[in-house]
N, C-alpha and C positions, 0 to 999 in steps of 0.2 A: 889552317896554317899555323896554329899554335899547338905544336906537339913536341915531343922530346926526341925528334929525329933530325939529325944534322943534314940528311939528304933533302929535307924540305927547304933548307936555306939555299941549296944549289938550284932547286926547282924555282924558288921565288926569284933568284937572280936571273935565271934564264927567262922567266916570264916577264920580268921588268925590261930586259934587253929587247925581247920581241915587241913589247908594247912601245918602247921608245923608238924602235925601228919603224913601226907602223905610224907613229906620230910624225916622224921626219918625212916619210913617204907622202902622207896626207898634206903636210905643209908644202912640200914641193909642188904637188898638183894644185893646191889652192893658189900658190903664187903664180904658177903658169896660167891658170884660169883668169886670175885678176889682171895679169899683164895683157891678155887678149880681150877680156870682156869689158873692162872699164873704158878703153877707147871706143869700143863698139857702142856701148851704152851712151857715151858722150856724143856720138855721132861723127866720129873721126872718119869712118869709112863711107859716109853718106853725104849727099849734097848739103850745102850750107843753109838750106831753108829751115826755119824753126818748126814748121809743120811736119816735116819728114823725120826730124830727130825723135820726137815723142813716140810716134807709133812704130818706129823701127828699133829703138834702143831699149824699150822696156822688157823684151824677152831675155836679154842678156842679164838684166838685174833680177828678173823673176825666177830664172832657172834654178839657182842654188836653193831658194826657198821651196821650190817644188820637189827637189831631191830630198829634203828633210822630212817631208810628209809621207 
């Protein structure tokens, strides 16, 4: 990227725009996932018994870690 060609500046700007667009796309899906997953992990969709919350909510919290591996 360190050359004496001005066209490389245009290429770098284009790459940065595409990168920032991907960051915004990932941020949108992360927010959407959290809006759904946090209440599910907290047990909002399940009965109010403490025993049912633990074994039904942990998959919502474990799934993002599984995707990173």
